[in-house]
C-alpha positions in Angstrom: 0.0 0.0 0.0 1.1 3.6 -0.7 2.5 5.4 2.3 -0.7 7.2 3.2 1.1 10.0 5.0 2.5 11.2 1.6 -1.0 11.9 0.3 -2.8 15.2 0.4 -6.5 16.1 1.0 -7.7 15.3 -2.5 -5.8 12.0 -2.8 -7.1 10.8 0.6 -10.7 11.9 0.0 -10.8 10.3 -3.5 -9.0 7.2 -2.3 -11.5 6.6 0.5 -14.4 7.2 -1.9 -13.1 4.7 -4.4 -12.2 2.1 -1.8 -8.5 2.1 -2.4 -8.1 2.3 1.4 -10.3 3.0 4.4 -10.5 6.2 6.3 -9.5 4.2 9.4 -6.2 3.1 7.7 -5.5 6.8 6.9 -6.2 7.9 10.5 -4.1 5.2 11.9 -1.2 6.1 9.6 -1.3 9.8 10.5 -1.8 9.1 14.2 1.4 7.1 14.2 3.2 9.8 12.3 2.1 12.4 14.8 3.3 10.3 17.7 6.8 9.9 16.1 7.2 13.6 15.5 7.0 14.9 19.1 10.4 16.6 18.7 8.8 19.2 16.4 6.5 20.2 19.2 3.9 21.0 16.5 1.0 19.4 18.5 0.1 20.6 22.0 -2.3 17.7 22.5 -3.1 14.8 20.3 -6.6 13.4 19.8 -6.2 10.0 18.0 -9.6 8.8 19.2 -11.3 11.8 17.5 -9.5 11.0 14.2 -10.5 7.3 14.4 -14.1 8.0 15.3 -14.5 10.4 12.4 -12.8 7.9 10.1 -15.1 5.1 11.2 -18.1 7.3 10.6 -16.9 8.0 7.0 -16.3 4.3 6.4 -19.8 3.4 7.7 -21.3 6.0 5.3 -19.4 4.7 2.3 -20.5 1.1 3.2 -24.1 2.4 3.0 -23.5 4.2 -0.3 -23.9 7.6 1.3 -22.0 10.8 0.5 -18.8 10.9 2.6 -18.3 14.6 2.3 -15.8 16.9 0.7 -13.3 16.2 3.4 -14.4 12.6 4.0 -11.6 10.5 5.6 -9.1 13.4 5.9 -7.6 13.8 9.3 -6.4 17.3 9.9 -4.5 19.4 12.5 -6.5 22.1 14.3 -4.7 25.3 15.2 -5.2 25.7 19.0 -7.0 29.0 18.5 -10.3 27.2 17.5 -12.5 26.0 20.3 -13.1 22.3 20.1 -15.7 20.8 22.5 -14.1 19.1 25.5 -10.5 19.4 24.1 -7.7 21.6 25.3 -8.0 25.2 26.3 -7.5 27.3 23.2 -4.6 29.8 22.6 -1.4 28.4 24.2 -1.4 30.8 27.1 -1.2 30.1 30.8 -4.1 32.6 31.3 -6.5 29.9 30.1 -5.1 27.1 32.3 -7.9 24.8 33.4 -10.5 26.0 30.8 -12.0 23.5 28.5 -14.5 24.7 25.9 -18.0 23.3 26.1 -18.8 24.4 22.5 -17.4 24.0 19.0 -16.1 26.7 16.7 -18.1 27.2 13.6 -15.1 26.4 11.3 -14.2 23.2 13.1 -17.8 22.1 13.1 -18.0 22.7 9.4 -15.0 20.6 8.9 -16.4 17.7 11.0 -19.6 17.9 9.1 -17.6 17.6 5.8 -16.1 14.3 7.1 -12.8 15.5 8.5 -11.3 14.2 11.7 -8.9 15.8 14.2 -5.4 14.6 14.8 -4.9 17.1 17.6 -4.5 20.7 18.6 -1.6 22.6 17.0 0.9 24.9 18.7 1.1 28.6 17.9 2.4 31.8 19.1 0.5 32.8 22.3 -2.8 34.4 21.3 -1.5 34.4 17.7 1.0 37.1 18.6 4.3 36.4 16.9 6.1 35.6 13.6 8.3 32.8 14.7 6.3 30.4 17.0 8.5 31.2 20.0 6.0 32.8 22.3 3.8 29.8 23.1 3.4 28.8 26.7 4.0 25.2 25.5 7.4 25.9 24.0 8.8 26.6 20.5 7.8 24.8 17.4 10.6 23.6 15.2 10.5 23.7 11.4 11.1 20.3 9.8 13.5 22.1 7.4 17.1 22.7 8.3 19.9 24.9 6.8 22.1 22.7 4.6 25.0 21.5 6.7 23.5 22.7 10.0 21.5 21.2 12.8 20.3 24.5 14.1 16.5 24.5 14.6 14.7 26.8 12.3 11.5 28.9 12.7 8.4 27.5 11.0 6.9 31.0 11.0 4.1 32.4 13.0 1.6 32.4 14.4 0.4 29.3 12.6 3.8 27.6 13.0 2.5 24.4 14.4 0.2 24.1 11.4 2.9 24.8 8.9 5.4 22.5 10.6 2.9 19.6 10.7 1.8 19.9 7.1 5.4 20.3 5.8 6.6 17.3 7.9 3.8 15.1 6.4 2.3 14.3 9.8 -0.9 16.0 8.8 -2.3 16.4 5.2 -3.7 19.8 6.1 -4.4 22.1 9.0 -6.4 25.2 9.9 -4.6 28.5 10.3 -5.6 32.0 11.2 -4.2 35.1 9.5 -4.3 38.6 11.2 -1.3 40.2 9.5 0.2 37.3 7.6 0.0 34.3 10.0 -1.1 31.8 7.4 1.0 33.1 4.5 4.4 33.7 6.2 4.6 30.3 7.9 3.4 28.7 4.6 6.3 30.4 2.8 8.8 29.4 5.5 7.9 25.7 5.2 7.2 25.2 1.5 3.4 24.7 1.6 0.4 26.6 0.4 -1.9 28.7 2.6 -4.7 31.1 1.8 -6.3 33.9 3.8 -9.8 34.4 2.2 -11.7 37.6 2.1 -12.5 38.9 5.6 -15.8 37.4 6.6 -15.6 34.3 4.4 -14.9 32.1 7.4 -16.7 32.5 10.7 -14.8 33.9 13.6 -17.2 32.4 16.1 -15.4 30.2 18.6 -12.0 31.4 17.5 -10.0 33.2 20.2 -9.8 36.9 19.2 -6.6 38.8 18.6 -7.7 41.7 16.4 -11.3 41.3 15.5 -11.3 43.5 12.4 -8.4 41.6 10.9 -8.6 37.9 12.1 -9.6 35.4 9.4 -9.4 31.6 9.3 -8.0 29.7 6.3 -6.5 26.4 5.2 -2.9 25.3 5.0 -2.0 22.3 2.8 0.6 21.1 0.4 -1.2 22.0 -2.8 -3.5 24.7 -4.2 -6.2 22.1 -4.9 -6.1 20.9 -1.3 -6.5 24.5 -0.1 -9.5 25.0 -2.4 -11.2 21.8 -1.1 -10.6 22.7 2.5 -11.6 26.3 2.2 -14.9 25.2 0.6 -15.6 23.2 3.7 -14.5 25.9 6.2 -16.3 28.9 4.6 -20.0 29.9 4.9 -22.3 32.4 6.5 -22.7 32.2 10.2 -25.4 34.2 12.0 -23.4 33.9 15.2 -20.7 36.1 13.7 -21.8 39.7 12.9 -18.9 40.0 10.4 -19.7 36.9 8.5 -20.5 37.3 4.7 -24.0 36.3 3.7 -22.8 34.8 0.4 -22.9 31.4 -1.2 -19.7 29.4 -1.0 -18.4 29.0 -4.6 -17.1 25.6 -5.9 -13.5 26.7 -5.8 -12.2 23.2 -6.4 -14.5 22.5 -9.4 -13.7 25.9 -11.0 -9.9 25.6 -10.7 -8.2 26.7 -14.0 -4.6 27.5 -14.5 -5.2 29.3 -17.8 -4.8 33.0 -17.1 -5.5 34.3 -20.6 -7.1 37.7 -20.4 -5.9 38.3 -16.8 -3.6 41.1 -15.8 -1.1 40.7 -12.9 0.1 43.8 -11.1 3.6 44.2 -9.8 3.7 46.8 -7.1 6.9 48.9 -7.4 6.9 49.8 -3.7 7.6 46.1 -2.8 11.2 46.4 -4.0 12.4 47.2 -0.5 15.9 47.5 0.8 17.0 44.4 2.7 14.9 42.0 0.7 16.9 38.8 0.1 18.3 38.5 -3.4 16.9 34.9 -3.7 13.4 36.3 -2.9 13.7 39.0 -5.6 14.9 36.3 -8.1 11.9 34.1 -7.2 9.6 37.1 -7.8 11.1 37.6 -11.3 10.6 33.9 -12.0 7.0 34.1 -10.8 6.3 36.8 -13.3 7.6 34.5 -16.1 5.5 31.6 -14.9 2.3 33.8 -14.9 3.2 35.2 -18.3 3.6 31.6 -19.6 0.1 30.9 -18.2 -1.3 33.6 -20.4 -1.3 36.6 -18.0 -0.2 40.1 -18.9 2.3 41.6 -16.4 1.7 45.3 -15.6 3.5 47.7 -13.2 1.2 49.2 -10.6 1.7 51.5 -7.5 0.5 50.9 -4.0 1.9 54.2 -2.6 0.6 53.9 1.0 1.8 50.3 1.5 5.0 51.6 3.2 2.7 52.9 6.0 0.8 49.7 6.3 3.0 47.9 8.8 3.2 50.8 11.4 -0.6 51.3 11.0 -1.1 47.5 11.6 1.0 47.7 14.8 -1.3 50.3 16.1 -4.7 48.9 15.0 -3.9 45.2 16.0 -2.5 45.9 19.5 -5.4 48.3 20.2 -7.9 45.6 19.4 -5.9 43.0 21.3 -5.8 45.3 24.4 -9.6 45.4 24.2 -10.1 41.7 23.5 -7.7 40.4 26.1 -9.3 42.5 28.9 -11.7 39.7 29.4 -9.0 37.4 30.9 -9.0 38.6 34.5 -9.1 35.5 36.7 -12.7 36.0 37.6 -14.8 33.6 35.5 -12.5 31.0 34.0 -8.9 30.1 33.4 -5.9 31.0 35.7 -6.6 32.8 39.0 -3.6 34.1 40.9 -4.9 35.3 44.3 -2.0 36.3 46.7 -2.8 36.0 50.4 -4.8 39.0 51.5 -5.1 40.4 48.0 -8.0 42.5 46.8 -9.7 42.4 43.5 -7.3 44.7 41.7 -4.4 42.7 43.2 -5.9 39.5 41.7 -6.3 41.1 38.3 -2.7 42.3 38.3 -1.2 39.0 39.6 -3.3 36.9 37.3 -2.5 38.8 34.1 1.2 39.1 35.1 1.5 35.4 35.5 -0.8 34.4 32.7 0.4 36.4 29.7 3.8 36.0 28.0 6.1 38.9 27.3 5.0 39.4 23.7 1.3 39.5 24.7 2.1 42.0 27.4 4.1 44.1 25.0 1.1 44.3 22.6 -1.4 44.9 25.3 0.7 47.9 26.6 1.1 49.2 23.0 -2.6 48.9 22.4 -3.6 50.5 25.8 -1.2 53.4 25.1 -2.6 54.2 21.6 -6.2 54.1 23.0 -5.5 56.2 26.0 -6.8 59.8 26.4 -4.6 62.2 24.5 -3.1 59.6 22.2 -6.2 58.1 20.6 -6.5 60.8 17.8 -2.7 61.0 17.4 -2.2 57.3 16.8 -5.3 55.1 16.5 -7.4 57.5 14.4 -4.4 58.2 12.1 -3.8 54.5 11.7 -7.4 53.9 10.7 -7.1 56.7 8.1 -4.0 55.0 6.7 -5.9 51.7 6.6 -8.5 53.4 4.4 -5.8 54.8 2.1 -4.3 51.3 1.8 -7.7 50.0 0.8 -8.1 52.8 -1.7 -4.7 52.0 -3.3 -6.0 48.5 -4.0 -9.2 49.8 -5.5 -7.3 52.0 -7.9 -5.0 49.1 -8.7 -8.0 46.9 -9.7 -8.6 49.4 -12.5 -5.3 48.2 -14.0 -5.0 44.5 -13.0 -7.0 41.5 -11.8 -4.6 40.3 -9.1 -1.2 41.2 -7.6 2.0 39.2 -7.4 4.6 39.9 -4.7 7.0 38.1 -2.4 5.4 36.6 0.7 8.3 37.5 3.0 11.5 39.5 2.7 13.7 36.6 3.8 13.5 32.8 4.1 13.2 31.1 7.6 15.7 32.1 10.3 17.1 30.2 13.2 15.0 30.0 16.4 16.2 32.5 18.9 18.0 34.7 16.4 15.5 37.6 16.6 14.2 37.4 20.1 16.1 40.5 21.2 14.9 42.6 18.3 11.0 42.6 18.1 11.0 45.4 15.5 13.0 43.2 13.0 10.7 40.4 13.8 7.7 42.6 13.0 9.2 43.5 9.6 8.8 39.9 8.6 5.1 40.7 7.8 5.8 43.8 5.7 4.6 42.2 2.5 1.6 40.4 4.1 0.1 43.2 6.2 -1.4 45.4 3.4 -3.8 42.7 2.2 -4.9 42.1 5.8 -5.7 45.7 6.4 -7.8 45.8 3.2 -9.5 42.4 4.0 -8.5 40.9 0.7 -7.9 37.3 -0.3 -4.2 36.4 -0.4 -2.3 33.2 -0.8 1.3 32.0 -0.5 2.5 29.3 -2.9 6.0 27.6 -2.9 8.4 29.0 -5.5 11.5 27.0 -4.9 14.5 26.8 -2.5 17.1 29.4 -1.7 20.9 28.6 -1.9 20.7 27.4 1.7 18.1 24.8 0.9 15.2 26.6 2.5 11.7 27.2 0.9 10.6 30.5 -0.6 7.0 31.6 -1.2 5.3 33.9 -3.7 2.2 35.8 -2.7 -0.9 36.4 -4.7 -3.5 39.1 -3.7 -6.9 39.3 -5.3 -10.0 41.4 -5.3 -12.5 41.0 -2.5 -14.6 37.9 -2.9 -12.4 36.7 -5.8 -10.6 33.8 -4.2 -11.0 31.9 -7.5 -8.6 34.1 -9.4 -6.1 33.8 -6.6 -6.4 30.0 -6.5 -6.2 29.8 -10.3 -3.0 31.9 -10.4 -1.6 29.8 -7.5 -2.3 26.7 -9.5 -0.5 28.2 -12.5 2.6 28.8 -10.4 2.4 25.4 -8.7 2.3 23.6 -12.1 5.3 25.6 -13.4 7.4 25.6 -10.2 7.0 21.9 -9.8 7.8 22.2 -6.1 8.1 18.7 -4.8 10.8 19.2 -2.2 10.3 17.7 1.2 12.3 18.2 4.4 14.8 15.5 5.2 13.4 13.6 8.2 15.5 14.3 11.4 12.8 14.1 14.1 
């Protein structure tokens, strides 16, 4: 039998449907792979019984001749930001110690309804705040990739680093991610997989721990564009429990996939040629233009003049929203409670939050509280929102010249764990190419483009018009077919 852990979402689903293997055999194979890969620290908690129960349900449906679902028989990793009933407190932070959800997030329920099973909860930066997966209360996640000739552990990206590491290591065929300012796309680029952030509102935020509510968006991470299209179709949909959810039909992204880009114009933003961008990244960008041109697209130069202000605006808006969202964690109703002897209510708040939040979370809460405080609200937060509007207007003008935009996903390839811990500003710059699309709420995807001279993956980013995930996926498929990226990390774990 084929090594089932080498198969992706489509191959597993179709193989189960056709009877080439059972869903239980798939679940057992991936459960074993997860158990063998503990050194990556990608999973916080494993749920082999969940994966097996879902698999048995799919096998029973197939035996009766019933529809097994668009994700039937596919066991996935669930980023530990999604509430899953009875399993693991979400968001790897000590502040939620002892809390177990009694409800299911809408996205995870959609996936279970589509026939998927859960291998376990995946590690991430605490409250999704980080770009390297080094801020988790449960320890760092290691990328399955290594620098050639080095055993130094590398970053899988963040915050969805557990998701990217698990998919790249072939211990999960796919995983959920969330993207606030690049947290699907950047880790996907670092580990040589695909990841798409859909239009804001495509996937429900209900049951997902909030970081920055006007930016957070769930999306799939997998090894191919086709697999992302399948999984996104299962995740998306209107949810009346989420006031920001789009009341729109979910397109058949998988069925409409087409790598022929004739008649499409691809914009190249001149502002993205930034100092400090790795030469290998720039070379891959040039190669990406040729691939899309070969697929029939016309390449045109465009301008996104306010994109240079997007990152500083993001780091005002996102921490401000985080400061508000994280105020609910106070030790009163659930989670950690640190109550020093003789302490009053304010003392309990202070002690609980000091012990429960990590340094990066505290940093962002302080930044957010500062920009929302009296005397600084207009000077910082209001100005940042104005810049956000200008960034969105830049994209609207660009759509008069092109159908989608091609850019690098990140300015560099992955870096060694611990190498940027003392320089948070440099770490924040890792999201410089990803943040503008997040501020505008646009669909954006990272697709593997090749390896750099050190043997590390590089990603190309595609940004599309609102609600036009199809064009983004189509262009991603065109790059995938021409790049022929079939590299896998050499197993060391």
